[in-house]
N, CA, C and O atoms as a CHARMM CRD file, in Angstrom:
* protein
*
  396
    1    1 UNK  N     16.12800  46.48800  36.43100 PROA 1      0.00000
    2    1 UNK  CA    15.96100  47.82300  35.70100 PROA 1      0.00000
    3    1 UNK  C     14.70700  47.37300  34.68000 PROA 1      0.00000
    4    1 UNK  O     13.76200  48.08700  34.34600 PROA 1      0.00000
    5    2 UNK  N     14.91500  46.25700  34.35800 PROA 2      0.00000
    6    2 UNK  CA    13.93000  45.85700  33.13700 PROA 2      0.00000
    7    2 UNK  C     13.48700  44.38600  33.12600 PROA 2      0.00000
    8    2 UNK  O     14.17700  43.40000  33.38600 PROA 2      0.00000
    9    3 UNK  N     12.03000  44.45100  32.72800 PROA 3      0.00000
   10    3 UNK  CA    11.81000  42.73700  32.30900 PROA 3      0.00000
   11    3 UNK  C     11.16900  43.12300  30.56500 PROA 3      0.00000
   12    3 UNK  O     10.29700  43.85800  30.10000 PROA 3      0.00000
   13    4 UNK  N     12.35100  41.98900  29.93100 PROA 4      0.00000
   14    4 UNK  CA    12.33700  41.99700  28.41700 PROA 4      0.00000
   15    4 UNK  C     11.75500  40.67600  28.12500 PROA 4      0.00000
   16    4 UNK  O     12.19300  39.60700  28.55000 PROA 4      0.00000
   17    5 UNK  N     10.44000  40.88600  27.15100 PROA 5      0.00000
   18    5 UNK  CA     9.73000  39.78800  27.03000 PROA 5      0.00000
   19    5 UNK  C      8.98500  39.61100  25.46200 PROA 5      0.00000
   20    5 UNK  O      7.80400  39.61800  25.11400 PROA 5      0.00000
   21    6 UNK  N     10.43300  39.43100  24.62200 PROA 6      0.00000
   22    6 UNK  CA    10.08400  39.60000  23.37300 PROA 6      0.00000
   23    6 UNK  C      9.32800  38.49200  22.35400 PROA 6      0.00000
   24    6 UNK  O      9.51100  38.34900  21.14500 PROA 6      0.00000
   25    7 UNK  N      8.28600  37.65200  23.37200 PROA 7      0.00000
   26    7 UNK  CA     7.67600  36.57500  22.59100 PROA 7      0.00000
   27    7 UNK  C      7.17600  36.76900  21.50700 PROA 7      0.00000
   28    7 UNK  O      7.13700  37.99800  21.45400 PROA 7      0.00000
   29    8 UNK  N      6.75400  36.38600  20.58000 PROA 8      0.00000
   30    8 UNK  CA     5.87700  36.52200  19.45600 PROA 8      0.00000
   31    8 UNK  C      4.74300  36.01200  19.91500 PROA 8      0.00000
   32    8 UNK  O      3.83300  36.75200  19.54100 PROA 8      0.00000
   33    9 UNK  N      4.30500  35.05900  20.58000 PROA 9      0.00000
   34    9 UNK  CA     3.10400  34.34200  20.97300 PROA 9      0.00000
   35    9 UNK  C      2.98300  34.21100  22.61100 PROA 9      0.00000
   36    9 UNK  O      3.89200  33.79300  23.32900 PROA 9      0.00000
   37   10 UNK  N      1.69300  34.64500  23.06400 PROA 10     0.00000
   38   10 UNK  CA     1.43300  34.42600  24.29700 PROA 10     0.00000
   39   10 UNK  C      0.02200  34.13000  24.54600 PROA 10     0.00000
   40   10 UNK  O     -0.78500  34.21900  23.62100 PROA 10     0.00000
   41   11 UNK  N     -0.34900  33.77500  25.75900 PROA 11     0.00000
   42   11 UNK  CA    -1.94000  33.00400  25.52600 PROA 11     0.00000
   43   11 UNK  C     -2.65000  34.31200  26.70600 PROA 11     0.00000
   44   11 UNK  O     -3.45100  35.17200  26.34000 PROA 11     0.00000
   45   12 UNK  N     -2.13100  34.17100  28.09200 PROA 12     0.00000
   46   12 UNK  CA    -2.62400  35.12800  29.04800 PROA 12     0.00000
   47   12 UNK  C     -1.76900  36.50500  29.55300 PROA 12     0.00000
   48   12 UNK  O     -2.20400  37.52400  30.08900 PROA 12     0.00000
   49   13 UNK  N     -0.46200  36.15800  29.19500 PROA 13     0.00000
   50   13 UNK  CA     0.64400  37.34200  29.55300 PROA 13     0.00000
   51   13 UNK  C      0.93200  37.19800  31.15700 PROA 13     0.00000
   52   13 UNK  O      1.58000  38.11200  31.66800 PROA 13     0.00000
   53   14 UNK  N      0.48100  36.07800  32.02100 PROA 14     0.00000
   54   14 UNK  CA     0.68300  35.73200  33.53900 PROA 14     0.00000
   55   14 UNK  C      2.39800  36.36000  33.76600 PROA 14     0.00000
   56   14 UNK  O      2.53500  37.34500  34.49200 PROA 14     0.00000
   57   15 UNK  N      3.28000  35.90900  33.29600 PROA 15     0.00000
   58   15 UNK  CA     4.70500  36.34800  33.26900 PROA 15     0.00000
   59   15 UNK  C      4.58600  37.93700  33.24000 PROA 15     0.00000
   60   15 UNK  O      4.86200  38.62200  34.22500 PROA 15     0.00000
   61   16 UNK  N      4.31700  38.26300  32.48700 PROA 16     0.00000
   62   16 UNK  CA     3.93300  39.91900  32.45300 PROA 16     0.00000
   63   16 UNK  C      3.38800  40.50800  33.34000 PROA 16     0.00000
   64   16 UNK  O      4.03600  41.34200  33.97200 PROA 16     0.00000
   65   17 UNK  N      1.92200  40.23000  33.67900 PROA 17     0.00000
   66   17 UNK  CA     1.46100  40.74900  34.93000 PROA 17     0.00000
   67   17 UNK  C      2.43400  40.54500  36.62000 PROA 17     0.00000
   68   17 UNK  O      2.40400  41.34900  37.55200 PROA 17     0.00000
   69   18 UNK  N      3.27800  39.13200  36.55800 PROA 18     0.00000
   70   18 UNK  CA     3.93600  39.29700  37.70000 PROA 18     0.00000
   71   18 UNK  C      5.06000  40.11600  37.32200 PROA 18     0.00000
   72   18 UNK  O      5.60600  40.31700  38.40700 PROA 18     0.00000
   73   19 UNK  N      5.74100  40.71500  36.43700 PROA 19     0.00000
   74   19 UNK  CA     6.83100  41.57600  36.32300 PROA 19     0.00000
   75   19 UNK  C      5.98800  42.99300  36.69000 PROA 19     0.00000
   76   19 UNK  O      6.34500  43.82100  37.52800 PROA 19     0.00000
   77   20 UNK  N      5.03500  43.04500  36.02800 PROA 20     0.00000
   78   20 UNK  CA     4.29300  44.10600  36.57900 PROA 20     0.00000
   79   20 UNK  C      3.84300  44.51800  38.06800 PROA 20     0.00000
   80   20 UNK  O      3.76700  45.63800  38.57200 PROA 20     0.00000
   81   21 UNK  N      3.59600  43.36300  38.55800 PROA 21     0.00000
   82   21 UNK  CA     3.37200  43.29400  40.29200 PROA 21     0.00000
   83   21 UNK  C      4.72700  43.69600  40.87800 PROA 21     0.00000
   84   21 UNK  O      4.72200  44.41100  41.88000 PROA 21     0.00000
   85   22 UNK  N      5.89500  43.30100  40.34000 PROA 22     0.00000
   86   22 UNK  CA     7.10600  43.45700  40.99500 PROA 22     0.00000
   87   22 UNK  C      7.63200  44.39300  40.97200 PROA 22     0.00000
   88   22 UNK  O      8.74400  44.52200  41.48300 PROA 22     0.00000
   89   23 UNK  N      6.71800  45.77600  40.09900 PROA 23     0.00000
   90   23 UNK  CA     7.54700  46.98800  40.02000 PROA 23     0.00000
   91   23 UNK  C      8.64600  47.22700  39.30700 PROA 23     0.00000
   92   23 UNK  O      9.55700  48.02100  39.54500 PROA 23     0.00000
   93   24 UNK  N      8.44100  46.16300  38.02400 PROA 24     0.00000
   94   24 UNK  CA     9.67200  46.36200  36.88100 PROA 24     0.00000
   95   24 UNK  C      9.05800  47.30900  35.66200 PROA 24     0.00000
   96   24 UNK  O      7.86300  47.46100  35.40800 PROA 24     0.00000
   97   25 UNK  N     10.04200  47.82900  35.06700 PROA 25     0.00000
   98   25 UNK  CA     9.63200  48.33300  33.58300 PROA 25     0.00000
   99   25 UNK  C      9.56700  47.05600  32.75200 PROA 25     0.00000
  100   25 UNK  O     10.41000  46.16300  32.84000 PROA 25     0.00000
  101   26 UNK  N      8.42900  47.02600  31.87600 PROA 26     0.00000
  102   26 UNK  CA     8.47500  46.17100  31.08000 PROA 26     0.00000
  103   26 UNK  C      8.42200  46.47200  29.80000 PROA 26     0.00000
  104   26 UNK  O      7.75000  47.45000  29.47000 PROA 26     0.00000
  105   27 UNK  N      9.20700  45.60000  28.67800 PROA 27     0.00000
  106   27 UNK  CA     9.21400  45.74600  27.29100 PROA 27     0.00000
  107   27 UNK  C      8.80100  44.46100  26.71900 PROA 27     0.00000
  108   27 UNK  O      9.42700  43.40500  26.80800 PROA 27     0.00000
  109   28 UNK  N      7.51800  44.68800  26.03500 PROA 28     0.00000
  110   28 UNK  CA     7.14400  43.60400  25.21500 PROA 28     0.00000
  111   28 UNK  C      7.17800  43.71100  23.89600 PROA 28     0.00000
  112   28 UNK  O      7.42900  44.79100  23.36000 PROA 28     0.00000
  113   29 UNK  N      6.89000  42.43700  23.10200 PROA 29     0.00000
  114   29 UNK  CA     6.81000  42.76800  21.72800 PROA 29     0.00000
  115   29 UNK  C      5.40300  43.10100  21.30500 PROA 29     0.00000
  116   29 UNK  O      4.65200  42.12600  21.33600 PROA 29     0.00000
  117   30 UNK  N      4.82900  44.30100  20.89600 PROA 30     0.00000
  118   30 UNK  CA     3.58700  44.30700  20.42900 PROA 30     0.00000
  119   30 UNK  C      2.79500  43.57200  19.66500 PROA 30     0.00000
  120   30 UNK  O      2.62700  43.73400  18.45700 PROA 30     0.00000
  121   31 UNK  N      2.20600  42.60900  20.46800 PROA 31     0.00000
  122   31 UNK  CA     1.22500  41.36800  20.01900 PROA 31     0.00000
  123   31 UNK  C     -0.35200  41.56600  20.38800 PROA 31     0.00000
  124   31 UNK  O     -0.43400  42.49000  21.19700 PROA 31     0.00000
  125   32 UNK  N     -1.11000  41.24400  20.20400 PROA 32     0.00000
  126   32 UNK  CA    -2.40300  41.23100  20.39200 PROA 32     0.00000
  127   32 UNK  C     -2.74600  40.90200  21.34600 PROA 32     0.00000
  128   32 UNK  O     -3.60300  41.68200  21.76400 PROA 32     0.00000
  129   33 UNK  N     -2.51800  39.97400  22.12200 PROA 33     0.00000
  130   33 UNK  CA    -2.68900  39.63800  23.47100 PROA 33     0.00000
  131   33 UNK  C     -2.88200  40.61300  24.27600 PROA 33     0.00000
  132   33 UNK  O     -3.98500  40.60700  24.82300 PROA 33     0.00000
  133   34 UNK  N     -2.09000  41.56300  24.57000 PROA 34     0.00000
  134   34 UNK  CA    -2.08300  42.76200  25.11600 PROA 34     0.00000
  135   34 UNK  C     -2.62200  44.14000  25.11000 PROA 34     0.00000
  136   34 UNK  O     -2.51200  45.05900  25.92200 PROA 34     0.00000
  137   35 UNK  N     -3.39400  44.01200  23.68100 PROA 35     0.00000
  138   35 UNK  CA    -4.25400  44.54100  23.61100 PROA 35     0.00000
  139   35 UNK  C     -5.47400  45.19100  24.33700 PROA 35     0.00000
  140   35 UNK  O     -6.52900  44.58900  24.14200 PROA 35     0.00000
  141   36 UNK  N     -5.54100  46.17900  25.05100 PROA 36     0.00000
  142   36 UNK  CA    -6.43900  46.29200  26.37300 PROA 36     0.00000
  143   36 UNK  C     -6.03800  46.65100  27.36500 PROA 36     0.00000
  144   36 UNK  O     -6.75900  47.26600  28.15100 PROA 36     0.00000
  145   37 UNK  N     -4.94500  46.41000  27.58300 PROA 37     0.00000
  146   37 UNK  CA    -4.45600  46.40600  29.13400 PROA 37     0.00000
  147   37 UNK  C     -2.85600  46.72800  28.93300 PROA 37     0.00000
  148   37 UNK  O     -2.32500  47.35500  29.85000 PROA 37     0.00000
  149   38 UNK  N     -2.25800  46.44900  28.10400 PROA 38     0.00000
  150   38 UNK  CA    -0.98400  47.13600  28.07400 PROA 38     0.00000
  151   38 UNK  C     -1.21700  48.44200  27.03100 PROA 38     0.00000
  152   38 UNK  O     -1.86100  48.40700  25.98200 PROA 38     0.00000
  153   39 UNK  N     -0.49400  49.64100  27.62600 PROA 39     0.00000
  154   39 UNK  CA    -0.58200  50.71400  26.36900 PROA 39     0.00000
  155   39 UNK  C      1.05500  50.99200  26.65400 PROA 39     0.00000
  156   39 UNK  O      1.82500  50.90800  27.61100 PROA 39     0.00000
  157   40 UNK  N      1.11300  51.38300  25.19900 PROA 40     0.00000
  158   40 UNK  CA     2.82000  51.57600  25.07100 PROA 40     0.00000
  159   40 UNK  C      3.19000  53.37300  25.37000 PROA 40     0.00000
  160   40 UNK  O      2.76300  54.35800  24.76600 PROA 40     0.00000
  161   41 UNK  N      4.10000  53.28200  26.48500 PROA 41     0.00000
  162   41 UNK  CA     4.34900  54.32900  26.92600 PROA 41     0.00000
  163   41 UNK  C      3.55800  54.58800  28.15200 PROA 41     0.00000
  164   41 UNK  O      4.10300  55.29300  29.00100 PROA 41     0.00000
  165   42 UNK  N      2.65500  54.24700  28.33300 PROA 42     0.00000
  166   42 UNK  CA     1.92800  54.32600  29.84500 PROA 42     0.00000
  167   42 UNK  C      2.20100  53.46200  30.94700 PROA 42     0.00000
  168   42 UNK  O      2.89400  53.81800  31.89900 PROA 42     0.00000
  169   43 UNK  N      1.63100  52.24200  30.83500 PROA 43     0.00000
  170   43 UNK  CA     2.11000  51.04500  31.38200 PROA 43     0.00000
  171   43 UNK  C      3.16900  50.23600  31.44700 PROA 43     0.00000
  172   43 UNK  O      3.56400  49.65100  32.45600 PROA 43     0.00000
  173   44 UNK  N      3.87700  50.17900  29.79900 PROA 44     0.00000
  174   44 UNK  CA     4.66700  49.29300  29.64900 PROA 44     0.00000
  175   44 UNK  C      4.96000  49.96500  28.31900 PROA 44     0.00000
  176   44 UNK  O      4.23400  50.76400  27.72600 PROA 44     0.00000
  177   45 UNK  N      6.50200  49.36600  27.84400 PROA 45     0.00000
  178   45 UNK  CA     6.75300  49.75500  26.75900 PROA 45     0.00000
  179   45 UNK  C      6.71500  48.77500  25.64200 PROA 45     0.00000
  180   45 UNK  O      7.34100  47.76400  25.96100 PROA 45     0.00000
  181   46 UNK  N      6.17100  48.70100  24.36200 PROA 46     0.00000
  182   46 UNK  CA     6.12700  47.66100  23.22300 PROA 46     0.00000
  183   46 UNK  C      6.75900  48.32500  22.23400 PROA 46     0.00000
  184   46 UNK  O      6.69300  49.50500  21.88800 PROA 46     0.00000
  185   47 UNK  N      7.52800  47.19600  21.72700 PROA 47     0.00000
  186   47 UNK  CA     7.92900  47.30400  19.92800 PROA 47     0.00000
  187   47 UNK  C      7.70500  45.86800  19.08800 PROA 47     0.00000
  188   47 UNK  O      7.25500  44.80600  19.51900 PROA 47     0.00000
  189   48 UNK  N      8.05800  46.11800  18.08000 PROA 48     0.00000
  190   48 UNK  CA     7.48000  45.27300  16.92300 PROA 48     0.00000
  191   48 UNK  C      8.79000  44.69000  16.53000 PROA 48     0.00000
  192   48 UNK  O      8.71600  43.55600  16.05600 PROA 48     0.00000
  193   49 UNK  N     10.03800  45.24900  16.62900 PROA 49     0.00000
  194   49 UNK  CA    11.33100  44.73400  15.68700 PROA 49     0.00000
  195   49 UNK  C     12.41700  45.20300  16.65500 PROA 49     0.00000
  196   49 UNK  O     12.26100  46.04400  17.54000 PROA 49     0.00000
  197   50 UNK  N     13.91300  44.32000  16.26400 PROA 50     0.00000
  198   50 UNK  CA    14.47400  44.41600  16.78900 PROA 50     0.00000
  199   50 UNK  C     15.32900  45.54600  17.43300 PROA 50     0.00000
  200   50 UNK  O     15.70800  45.62700  18.60200 PROA 50     0.00000
  201   51 UNK  N     15.58200  46.56300  16.19700 PROA 51     0.00000
  202   51 UNK  CA    15.64900  47.98700  16.21100 PROA 51     0.00000
  203   51 UNK  C     15.17400  48.66200  17.29700 PROA 51     0.00000
  204   51 UNK  O     15.94500  49.24500  18.05800 PROA 51     0.00000
  205   52 UNK  N     13.61600  48.64700  17.50600 PROA 52     0.00000
  206   52 UNK  CA    13.02700  48.95400  18.68100 PROA 52     0.00000
  207   52 UNK  C     13.36600  48.58500  19.88000 PROA 52     0.00000
  208   52 UNK  O     13.44300  49.35000  20.84200 PROA 52     0.00000
  209   53 UNK  N     13.60700  47.28300  19.89500 PROA 53     0.00000
  210   53 UNK  CA    14.07000  46.74800  21.16100 PROA 53     0.00000
  211   53 UNK  C     15.17800  47.28300  21.69100 PROA 53     0.00000
  212   53 UNK  O     15.35300  47.57100  22.87500 PROA 53     0.00000
  213   54 UNK  N     15.93500  47.41500  20.78500 PROA 54     0.00000
  214   54 UNK  CA    17.29400  48.23800  20.95700 PROA 54     0.00000
  215   54 UNK  C     17.25200  49.73700  21.56100 PROA 54     0.00000
  216   54 UNK  O     17.78800  50.13900  22.59400 PROA 54     0.00000
  217   55 UNK  N     16.80300  50.14300  21.03200 PROA 55     0.00000
  218   55 UNK  CA    16.48600  51.58000  21.58700 PROA 55     0.00000
  219   55 UNK  C     15.61900  51.74900  22.70200 PROA 55     0.00000
  220   55 UNK  O     15.85000  52.71600  23.42800 PROA 55     0.00000
  221   56 UNK  N     14.68900  51.01600  22.97500 PROA 56     0.00000
  222   56 UNK  CA    13.94100  50.99000  24.24900 PROA 56     0.00000
  223   56 UNK  C     14.60200  50.18000  25.52100 PROA 56     0.00000
  224   56 UNK  O     14.17900  50.37000  26.66200 PROA 56     0.00000
  225   57 UNK  N     15.50600  49.40400  25.28200 PROA 57     0.00000
  226   57 UNK  CA    16.19200  49.09000  26.12400 PROA 57     0.00000
  227   57 UNK  C     17.41300  49.70800  26.41000 PROA 57     0.00000
  228   57 UNK  O     17.85600  49.29900  27.48300 PROA 57     0.00000
  229   58 UNK  N     18.25900  50.68700  25.76500 PROA 58     0.00000
  230   58 UNK  CA    18.76500  51.52100  25.97000 PROA 58     0.00000
  231   58 UNK  C     18.22600  52.88700  26.88700 PROA 58     0.00000
  232   58 UNK  O     18.94500  53.57200  27.61400 PROA 58     0.00000
  233   59 UNK  N     17.02800  53.04200  26.68300 PROA 59     0.00000
  234   59 UNK  CA    16.53800  54.03400  27.09600 PROA 59     0.00000
  235   59 UNK  C     16.22600  54.13700  28.45900 PROA 59     0.00000
  236   59 UNK  O     16.24500  55.08100  29.24800 PROA 59     0.00000
  237   60 UNK  N     15.85200  52.61500  28.58400 PROA 60     0.00000
  238   60 UNK  CA    15.30600  52.35700  29.96600 PROA 60     0.00000
  239   60 UNK  C     16.25400  52.38100  30.89800 PROA 60     0.00000
  240   60 UNK  O     16.19800  53.02900  31.94300 PROA 60     0.00000
  241   61 UNK  N     17.38700  51.48400  30.44300 PROA 61     0.00000
  242   61 UNK  CA    18.56600  50.93300  31.37800 PROA 61     0.00000
  243   61 UNK  C     19.72900  52.60900  31.49200 PROA 61     0.00000
  244   61 UNK  O     20.65300  52.73000  32.29500 PROA 61     0.00000
  245   62 UNK  N     19.37900  53.48500  30.64400 PROA 62     0.00000
  246   62 UNK  CA    19.98200  54.65800  30.61500 PROA 62     0.00000
  247   62 UNK  C     18.92800  55.77600  31.34200 PROA 62     0.00000
  248   62 UNK  O     19.36600  56.90500  31.56300 PROA 62     0.00000
  249   63 UNK  N     17.80500  55.50200  31.63600 PROA 63     0.00000
  250   63 UNK  CA    17.22500  56.26400  32.20600 PROA 63     0.00000
  251   63 UNK  C     16.82800  57.56800  31.42600 PROA 63     0.00000
  252   63 UNK  O     16.62900  58.53800  32.15800 PROA 63     0.00000
  253   64 UNK  N     16.65700  57.79800  29.90300 PROA 64     0.00000
  254   64 UNK  CA    16.27700  58.16900  29.06800 PROA 64     0.00000
  255   64 UNK  C     15.01500  58.49700  29.23100 PROA 64     0.00000
  256   64 UNK  O     14.61400  59.66000  29.27200 PROA 64     0.00000
  257   65 UNK  N     14.24000  57.38500  29.34400 PROA 65     0.00000
  258   65 UNK  CA    12.56900  57.39300  29.12900 PROA 65     0.00000
  259   65 UNK  C     11.94800  57.31600  30.62600 PROA 65     0.00000
  260   65 UNK  O     12.43600  57.10800  31.73700 PROA 65     0.00000
  261   66 UNK  N     11.03100  57.50300  30.28100 PROA 66     0.00000
  262   66 UNK  CA    10.17000  57.47300  31.81600 PROA 66     0.00000
  263   66 UNK  C     10.23300  56.04200  32.37000 PROA 66     0.00000
  264   66 UNK  O     10.53300  55.16400  31.56200 PROA 66     0.00000
  265   67 UNK  N     10.00700  55.71900  33.55100 PROA 67     0.00000
  266   67 UNK  CA    10.05100  54.70700  34.60800 PROA 67     0.00000
  267   67 UNK  C      8.37800  54.68800  34.26300 PROA 67     0.00000
  268   67 UNK  O      7.68800  55.70500  34.33900 PROA 67     0.00000
  269   68 UNK  N      7.92300  53.53500  33.92500 PROA 68     0.00000
  270   68 UNK  CA     6.86200  53.01300  33.78100 PROA 68     0.00000
  271   68 UNK  C      6.24800  52.25700  35.38100 PROA 68     0.00000
  272   68 UNK  O      5.08900  52.30300  35.79500 PROA 68     0.00000
  273   69 UNK  N      7.08400  51.79200  35.84800 PROA 69     0.00000
  274   69 UNK  CA     6.87900  50.77000  36.77000 PROA 69     0.00000
  275   69 UNK  C      5.79700  51.23800  37.82500 PROA 69     0.00000
  276   69 UNK  O      5.23600  50.19800  38.17100 PROA 69     0.00000
  277   70 UNK  N      5.26300  52.25200  38.46700 PROA 70     0.00000
  278   70 UNK  CA     3.93700  52.29300  38.88000 PROA 70     0.00000
  279   70 UNK  C      3.05600  52.33900  38.51400 PROA 70     0.00000
  280   70 UNK  O      2.08900  52.16700  39.25600 PROA 70     0.00000
  281   71 UNK  N      2.86200  52.65300  36.87700 PROA 71     0.00000
  282   71 UNK  CA     1.56000  52.60300  36.38300 PROA 71     0.00000
  283   71 UNK  C      1.49000  51.21900  36.00900 PROA 71     0.00000
  284   71 UNK  O      0.39400  50.84100  35.59700 PROA 71     0.00000
  285   72 UNK  N      2.49500  50.31800  36.06800 PROA 72     0.00000
  286   72 UNK  CA     2.64900  48.86800  35.42000 PROA 72     0.00000
  287   72 UNK  C      1.85700  48.17300  36.47600 PROA 72     0.00000
  288   72 UNK  O      0.90400  47.41400  36.30100 PROA 72     0.00000
  289   73 UNK  N      2.43600  48.57700  37.67200 PROA 73     0.00000
  290   73 UNK  CA     1.67600  48.07400  39.08600 PROA 73     0.00000
  291   73 UNK  C      0.35800  48.12300  39.41600 PROA 73     0.00000
  292   73 UNK  O     -0.19200  47.23800  40.07200 PROA 73     0.00000
  293   74 UNK  N     -0.26600  49.23800  38.94600 PROA 74     0.00000
  294   74 UNK  CA    -1.47500  49.49200  38.86300 PROA 74     0.00000
  295   74 UNK  C     -2.09000  48.38800  38.31300 PROA 74     0.00000
  296   74 UNK  O     -2.72000  47.51900  38.91700 PROA 74     0.00000
  297   75 UNK  N     -1.81700  48.49400  36.84400 PROA 75     0.00000
  298   75 UNK  CA    -2.22900  47.87800  35.93800 PROA 75     0.00000
  299   75 UNK  C     -2.43500  46.20800  36.65000 PROA 75     0.00000
  300   75 UNK  O     -3.50700  45.62700  36.81600 PROA 75     0.00000
  301   76 UNK  N     -1.21200  45.76100  36.94600 PROA 76     0.00000
  302   76 UNK  CA    -1.29500  44.35500  38.17400 PROA 76     0.00000
  303   76 UNK  C     -2.54500  44.43900  38.67600 PROA 76     0.00000
  304   76 UNK  O     -3.55200  43.77500  38.43200 PROA 76     0.00000
  305   77 UNK  N     -2.29600  45.57700  39.60000 PROA 77     0.00000
  306   77 UNK  CA    -3.49000  45.30400  40.99400 PROA 77     0.00000
  307   77 UNK  C     -5.20500  45.01300  40.07900 PROA 77     0.00000
  308   77 UNK  O     -6.03500  44.18300  40.45000 PROA 77     0.00000
  309   78 UNK  N     -5.35300  45.90300  38.91600 PROA 78     0.00000
  310   78 UNK  CA    -6.75300  45.79700  38.54900 PROA 78     0.00000
  311   78 UNK  C     -6.75500  44.23700  37.87800 PROA 78     0.00000
  312   78 UNK  O     -7.79500  43.85900  37.33700 PROA 78     0.00000
  313   79 UNK  N     -5.57800  43.33900  37.92100 PROA 79     0.00000
  314   79 UNK  CA    -5.79300  42.10600  37.19200 PROA 79     0.00000
  315   79 UNK  C     -5.75900  40.92800  38.45700 PROA 79     0.00000
  316   79 UNK  O     -5.66100  39.70900  38.31600 PROA 79     0.00000
  317   80 UNK  N     -5.83100  41.42200  39.26200 PROA 80     0.00000
  318   80 UNK  CA    -5.56400  40.60500  40.84800 PROA 80     0.00000
  319   80 UNK  C     -6.90000  39.56300  40.98600 PROA 80     0.00000
  320   80 UNK  O     -8.04000  39.73800  40.55400 PROA 80     0.00000
  321   81 UNK  N     -6.40800  38.55200  41.65600 PROA 81     0.00000
  322   81 UNK  CA    -7.64400  37.66600  41.69600 PROA 81     0.00000
  323   81 UNK  C     -8.94400  38.20500  42.81300 PROA 81     0.00000
  324   81 UNK  O    -10.08300  37.75500  42.94100 PROA 81     0.00000
  325   82 UNK  N     -8.38400  39.12900  43.39700 PROA 82     0.00000
  326   82 UNK  CA    -9.73200  39.86900  44.10800 PROA 82     0.00000
  327   82 UNK  C    -10.49200  40.59600  42.88600 PROA 82     0.00000
  328   82 UNK  O    -11.59300  40.28200  42.43400 PROA 82     0.00000
  329   83 UNK  N     -9.76000  41.50300  42.51100 PROA 83     0.00000
  330   83 UNK  CA   -10.38700  42.07800  41.32200 PROA 83     0.00000
  331   83 UNK  C    -11.49000  41.28400  40.35100 PROA 83     0.00000
  332   83 UNK  O    -12.63600  41.64500  40.08400 PROA 83     0.00000
  333   84 UNK  N    -10.91600  40.31500  39.99400 PROA 84     0.00000
  334   84 UNK  CA   -11.00200  39.44600  38.69800 PROA 84     0.00000
  335   84 UNK  C    -12.66200  38.54700  39.42200 PROA 84     0.00000
  336   84 UNK  O    -13.65600  38.18800  38.79100 PROA 84     0.00000
  337   85 UNK  N    -12.34600  38.42200  41.03400 PROA 85     0.00000
  338   85 UNK  CA   -13.38200  37.37400  41.50300 PROA 85     0.00000
  339   85 UNK  C    -14.99700  38.26200  41.68100 PROA 85     0.00000
  340   85 UNK  O    -16.13800  37.80800  41.59400 PROA 85     0.00000
  341   86 UNK  N    -14.45700  39.86400  41.99700 PROA 86     0.00000
  342   86 UNK  CA   -15.43800  40.47500  41.97900 PROA 86     0.00000
  343   86 UNK  C    -16.23500  40.99700  40.60800 PROA 86     0.00000
  344   86 UNK  O    -17.42000  41.33000  40.57400 PROA 86     0.00000
  345   87 UNK  N    -15.52000  40.99100  39.74800 PROA 87     0.00000
  346   87 UNK  CA   -15.82700  41.38200  38.55200 PROA 87     0.00000
  347   87 UNK  C    -16.84800  39.85400  38.07900 PROA 87     0.00000
  348   87 UNK  O    -17.93000  39.96200  37.50200 PROA 87     0.00000
  349   88 UNK  N    -16.24500  38.55400  38.45500 PROA 88     0.00000
  350   88 UNK  CA   -17.21900  37.53800  37.90200 PROA 88     0.00000
  351   88 UNK  C    -18.45500  37.38000  38.73200 PROA 88     0.00000
  352   88 UNK  O    -19.51000  36.91800  38.29800 PROA 88     0.00000
  353   89 UNK  N    -18.17700  37.94400  40.39900 PROA 89     0.00000
  354   89 UNK  CA   -19.35400  37.74500  40.76200 PROA 89     0.00000
  355   89 UNK  C    -20.59200  38.90400  40.40500 PROA 89     0.00000
  356   89 UNK  O    -21.73700  38.70800  40.81300 PROA 89     0.00000
  357   90 UNK  N    -20.35700  39.71000  39.87600 PROA 90     0.00000
  358   90 UNK  CA   -20.97300  40.53500  39.12800 PROA 90     0.00000
  359   90 UNK  C    -21.73400  40.44700  37.89700 PROA 90     0.00000
  360   90 UNK  O    -22.79900  41.02200  37.67100 PROA 90     0.00000
  361   91 UNK  N    -20.95700  39.51300  36.96000 PROA 91     0.00000
  362   91 UNK  CA   -21.33100  39.17800  36.04400 PROA 91     0.00000
  363   91 UNK  C    -22.36700  37.60000  36.28000 PROA 91     0.00000
  364   91 UNK  O    -23.31200  37.34100  35.53400 PROA 91     0.00000
  365   92 UNK  N    -21.96900  36.76000  37.36700 PROA 92     0.00000
  366   92 UNK  CA   -23.06300  35.82700  37.67800 PROA 92     0.00000
  367   92 UNK  C    -24.16000  36.17200  38.23900 PROA 92     0.00000
  368   92 UNK  O    -25.17000  35.54200  37.92400 PROA 92     0.00000
  369   93 UNK  N    -24.26100  37.28700  39.24300 PROA 93     0.00000
  370   93 UNK  CA   -25.50200  38.02600  39.89800 PROA 93     0.00000
  371   93 UNK  C    -26.67300  38.16200  38.75400 PROA 93     0.00000
  372   93 UNK  O    -27.83400  37.75500  38.72700 PROA 93     0.00000
  373   94 UNK  N    -25.66300  39.10600  37.57200 PROA 94     0.00000
  374   94 UNK  CA   -26.48500  39.24500  36.40600 PROA 94     0.00000
  375   94 UNK  C    -27.02100  38.45100  35.66400 PROA 94     0.00000
  376   94 UNK  O    -28.09400  38.78600  35.16100 PROA 94     0.00000
  377   95 UNK  N    -26.56100  37.39800  35.41500 PROA 95     0.00000
  378   95 UNK  CA   -26.82300  36.45000  34.51000 PROA 95     0.00000
  379   95 UNK  C    -28.08900  35.57400  35.54800 PROA 95     0.00000
  380   95 UNK  O    -29.11600  35.24700  34.95300 PROA 95     0.00000
  381   96 UNK  N    -27.99800  35.28400  36.79800 PROA 96     0.00000
  382   96 UNK  CA   -28.85000  34.34100  37.59900 PROA 96     0.00000
  383   96 UNK  C    -29.75800  35.38000  37.79800 PROA 96     0.00000
  384   96 UNK  O    -30.87100  34.98800  38.14800 PROA 96     0.00000
  385   97 UNK  N    -29.62300  36.57900  37.68100 PROA 97     0.00000
  386   97 UNK  CA   -31.34500  37.43000  37.74000 PROA 97     0.00000
  387   97 UNK  C    -31.91700  37.91100  36.42200 PROA 97     0.00000
  388   97 UNK  O    -32.71000  38.85300  36.43200 PROA 97     0.00000
  389   98 UNK  N    -31.58700  37.36000  35.35800 PROA 98     0.00000
  390   98 UNK  CA   -31.75700  37.34200  34.16300 PROA 98     0.00000
  391   98 UNK  C    -33.07300  36.35700  33.86000 PROA 98     0.00000
  392   98 UNK  O    -32.83400  35.18400  34.14700 PROA 98     0.00000
  393   99 UNK  N    -33.96100  36.51900  33.51500 PROA 99     0.00000
  394   99 UNK  CA   -34.94800  35.40300  33.05700 PROA 99     0.00000
  395   99 UNK  C    -34.72300  35.00600  31.42900 PROA 99     0.00000
  396   99 UNK  O    -35.42200  34.14000  30.90300 PROA 99     0.00000
């Protein structure tokens, strides 16, 4: 029903991407590493303290909060190896064609 990851520090968020890719509702600590690709209430739930975590866990498990698993899955797809490879190819091509 829920992937709960309250880490205070994270480098890439790979385990979070794996949870999103497996169609899980995700609840993480609101830390800077997720800025720009996770959005609270859109593709994941984010909190800053234990009371917030308790409220979100209850809401997710009891079904009173919206399911975000599909939006999360779409986020994971955007970070797939194929997508990242395509983006890197565009960057490399642009750099190689610049004088």
